N, C-alpha and C positions, 0 to 999 in steps of 0.2 A: 619679602621684597622689600629692601630698605629705602624709606625716605629719600626724597630728595633734597640733597644741601642747601643746595641755594637756587632760589629763581625768584625772576622779578617777570612781571606782566606789563604791559602797556603803560611801563614809564614814560612820563614825561619830567621835563624840568624847564623852567626857561629865568634868565636874569634880565631884568629890568625891561623885558621887551625882545630878550635876547634868545629865540629857544638853542638849550644845549642835547636835549633829548627832546625824539618825538614818538610815543608810543613806540618803547624797544621791550622786547620783550629777550631773557635772557636766559637759559637755565647749564645748571652745572646739576652732574650726576655722578655718584661714586664714581671714584677711578678714574676721571676725567684731569685731562689738560688742556686746559682754553687757551689764546693767544688772539686780543682784540687787535688788529692792525688798521692804522687809519692816519690821516694826517694829522697836525696840529688843531684844534679847537674842535676834534670831531667828533669830542664828548665823552673819548677813553674813561681818563681820569674824573669825570662825570659820575658814569655811570657806577665805578668802582668805590664812587664818596657815596653814593645810594645804596649800594651793599653793603657799606658797611657800617653804614648809619650815620657818616660824615654830614651828612647832606642829606636831607629832608625832599623826597619827590613832591612836584605841585600834583598828580594825578599817577596810578599805579599801584603795584601791591607787592609788597617784596613777601616771600616766604624761607624761613630756614628750618630744616626737616618735615618739611610739608605743613609746615604753621605759618599763618598768615602773621606780621609783626607788625601792629601799629607806632609809628613812630619811632622806629630801629633807633637807636644811639649807636655808640662804637664801647660801650660798656654791657649795653644789650648782648650786642653782634659778639663780643669775645667769649662773656656767659654763653651761649650758642653755640660758639664753636668757630668763629666766624677773624680772622685778623686778616690785617693791613699794614703790608711796608706802599709807604707812601713814595712818590718821585723826589720828596726831599726828607731828608730823614726827620720824625718827629719826635725830637729828644730836643731837652733844656740845658742849652749850653753852658748854663751859669751855676747850673747842681754836676755833682760828681755822676759818675756811672751807675753808682748804687742807687743814690735818689732816684737817676733817671728810671730804671729798673722798677723800684720797688712803687715810685707813682703810677706807672704802667701795666703792672703785673699785676693781677689780683693776687693777693697774699697766699689763698690754698694752692697756686702753681710755687710759691717760694720755699716751702720745706723738703721738696723730695729728695733731698739731699740731707737730710737730718736736722742741718742751719739750714739759713736765709742765705747766708755769707757761701756758703758751701755750691750751694744752689746757686748761687748765682756765679760764682765762676765755673761751675761745671755747665753752666749753661752757654757764659764766655769762649771758654776753653772748644766744645763742642762744632765752634768755628772759626778757633786757628785764631783767636783776640785775645793778645796778649797783657793786654793795658790791664792797671791795677782797678778794684772798684771804686777807691777813693780818685781815682783821678777824674779831675775836672772834664766835661764833654766839650771845653773851648778846644782844649785844647787837640782834641783828634783831629785826624785828616778825614776828609769829606770820606775816603770809603771802610774807615774806622768807624765811621756815624752810620753807617749804612750796614757794618756789620753787628753792630749794638742793635739796629732796628728790623736787622731778622732774628738776630737771637730774642730780642722782647717777644717777637711775631710768633715763631718755634716754641717758646718757653710754653705758651698755652695750650700748647698740642691739639691747635687747627684743626677741625675737619675741611673747614677749606680756606685757604692762602690765596689773599689778590696781593700782586708784586706788580705794583704803579709804578714803570721803569727803573726799577730799584739798581738802576746803572752804576 
């Protein structure tokens, strides 16, 4: 039987005395698709940020592939097969598309097509993204920035992909 790719147990997170999450448990098994629904401020993004290592819980445990991970951060999460696409694209507008990819995608994922440039081009082509690798991100539309973020997430071949309102 395969391990559970992601499990959060009894997670609590507060910000300056305001409780964003209280004793939340959430489990994703292989092949499942989940949708978290709720009002603005319900804690959906906070939970996804905890799951991806962007935010540390005050209390609770995070398990990836059955392994409890202390002090999870985005780099460890990526290495363990978890990727997130945030509600607002995680891109650096003053850098090129290639530089954004290079910063956020581990080098081991940038050689599958024989060279870094060919791999990046294929990553973008897979999403119908036609901009040049040298284009500055600030020149992209919001939709193109989301496509870039999605391409970066898929580049690491995640076992768990978190989409936090990437509309």
